[in-house]
KEBA-17238 format. One record per residue (C-alpha): x negated, y, z negated; residue number from 1; residue in one letter. Coordinates in pm, 1 decimal, decimal comma. Each point is the difference from the previous one (the first is absolute). Layout:
REM KEBA-17238
px X; py Y; pz Z; num NUM; residuo A
...
//
This chain:
REM KEBA-17238
px -554,2; py 3187,8; pz 1702,9; num 1; residuo M
px 197,2; py 145,0; pz -291,1; num 2; residuo M
px 323,9; py -46,5; pz 191,2; num 3; residuo F
px -70,5; py -374,6; pz 34,7; num 4; residuo R
px -65,4; py -33,6; pz -369,6; num 5; residuo I
px 324,5; py 182,4; pz -84,5; num 6; residuo I
px 191,1; py -210,7; pz 251,0; num 7; residuo R
px -152,1; py -319,4; pz -150,8; num 8; residuo S
px 99,6; py 107,7; pz -350,0; num 9; residuo I
px 354,7; py 73,1; pz 113,2; num 10; residuo I
px 19,1; py -340,3; pz 173,0; num 11; residuo K
px -127,0; py -173,0; pz -315,5; num 12; residuo L
px 263,8; py 182,6; pz -203,0; num 13; residuo G
px 271,2; py -117,1; pz 239,4; num 14; residuo E
px -120,5; py -361,1; pz -25,5; num 15; residuo I
px -3,2; py 18,1; pz -381,0; num 16; residuo I
px 349,2; py 153,2; pz -0,5; num 17; residuo Q
px 130,8; py -278,5; pz 223,1; num 18; residuo D
px -144,0; py -268,3; pz -228,7; num 19; residuo E
px 141,4; py 169,8; pz -309,4; num 20; residuo V
px 342,7; py 21,7; pz 164,5; num 21; residuo D
px -12,0; py -367,1; pz 97,2; num 22; residuo K
px -74,5; py -94,5; pz -359,9; num 23; residuo E
px 245,1; py 242,9; pz -157,0; num 24; residuo L
px 292,0; py -88,9; pz 229,7; num 25; residuo Y
px -55,3; py -374,4; pz 26,4; num 26; residuo N
px 351,1; py -141,8; pz -39,0; num 27; residuo I
px -93,3; py -346,5; pz -138,1; num 28; residuo P
px -239,4; py 162,4; pz -246,4; num 29; residuo K
px 269,0; py 244,6; pz -118,6; num 30; residuo I
px 246,6; py -289,4; pz -41,4; num 31; residuo Q
px -257,9; py -187,4; pz -207,0; num 32; residuo Q
px -63,7; py 305,4; pz -213,7; num 33; residuo Q
px 375,4; py 40,5; pz -60,6; num 34; residuo L
px 22,1; py -365,1; pz -107,7; num 35; residuo L
px -294,7; py 39,0; pz -235,5; num 36; residuo E
px 148,5; py 320,3; pz -140,8; num 37; residuo L
px 328,9; py -173,8; pz -77,6; num 38; residuo H
px -183,6; py -284,4; pz -168,7; num 39; residuo M
px -200,2; py 246,1; pz -211,8; num 40; residuo E
px 320,2; py 172,6; pz -107,3; num 41; residuo Y
px 184,8; py -325,4; pz -78,3; num 42; residuo E
px -296,3; py -120,2; pz -203,0; num 43; residuo M
px 7,2; py 333,6; pz -183,7; num 44; residuo E
px -352,0; py 88,4; pz 110,0; num 45; residuo E
px 122,1; py 343,4; pz 110,4; num 46; residuo I
px 274,7; py 225,9; pz -129,7; num 47; residuo D
px 311,0; py 98,9; pz 193,1; num 48; residuo E
px -123,8; py 349,3; pz 84,7; num 49; residuo E
px -322,4; py -137,2; pz 151,5; num 50; residuo T
px 199,7; py -263,3; pz 187,0; num 51; residuo F
px 237,7; py 256,3; pz 149,8; num 52; residuo I
px -282,9; py 234,2; pz 105,4; num 53; residuo E
px -209,9; py -273,3; pz 161,6; num 54; residuo R
px 303,0; py -164,0; pz 161,2; num 55; residuo E
px 101,7; py 330,2; pz 158,5; num 56; residuo Q
px -350,9; py 54,7; pz 133,5; num 57; residuo E
px -3,7; py -347,3; pz 155,6; num 58; residuo L
px 348,3; py 37,9; pz 144,2; num 59; residuo L
px -98,0; py 334,1; pz 154,3; num 60; residuo D
px -306,8; py -162,7; pz 158,9; num 61; residuo R
px 215,4; py -291,4; pz 118,7; num 62; residuo Y
px 248,1; py 238,3; pz 164,1; num 63; residuo R
px -279,6; py 188,1; pz 175,7; num 64; residuo I
px -160,2; py -329,8; pz 111,1; num 65; residuo A
px 329,8; py -117,0; pz 148,9; num 66; residuo K
px 45,8; py 330,6; pz 182,1; num 67; residuo E
px -353,6; py -23,7; pz 139,0; num 68; residuo R
px 65,7; py -357,6; pz 106,6; num 69; residuo E
px 315,4; py 105,9; pz 176,7; num 70; residuo K
px -176,7; py 292,8; pz 170,8; num 71; residuo D
px -287,1; py -224,9; pz 114,4; num 72; residuo E
px 236,7; py -258,4; pz 146,7; num 73; residuo S
px 197,4; py 266,2; pz 187,8; num 74; residuo S
px -319,3; py 153,5; pz 138,6; num 75; residuo D
px -63,1; py -329,9; pz 165,4; num 76; residuo G
//
């Protein structure tokens, strides 16, 4: 009985992790966020330091997303 509960909790955690990854590494969403970030900077809504930090985070996520996409397509 306890083993089933633990197994169910682990499975739920895996499902949640998959959904988070899909959201975090969604290429079109990252591209949109980069565009919005550039607009915020050009409109002087954020300073250069904030822009650079957030841009780097988004570019890192984009790179990872592209690597995952490549790995998924090669796995067939």
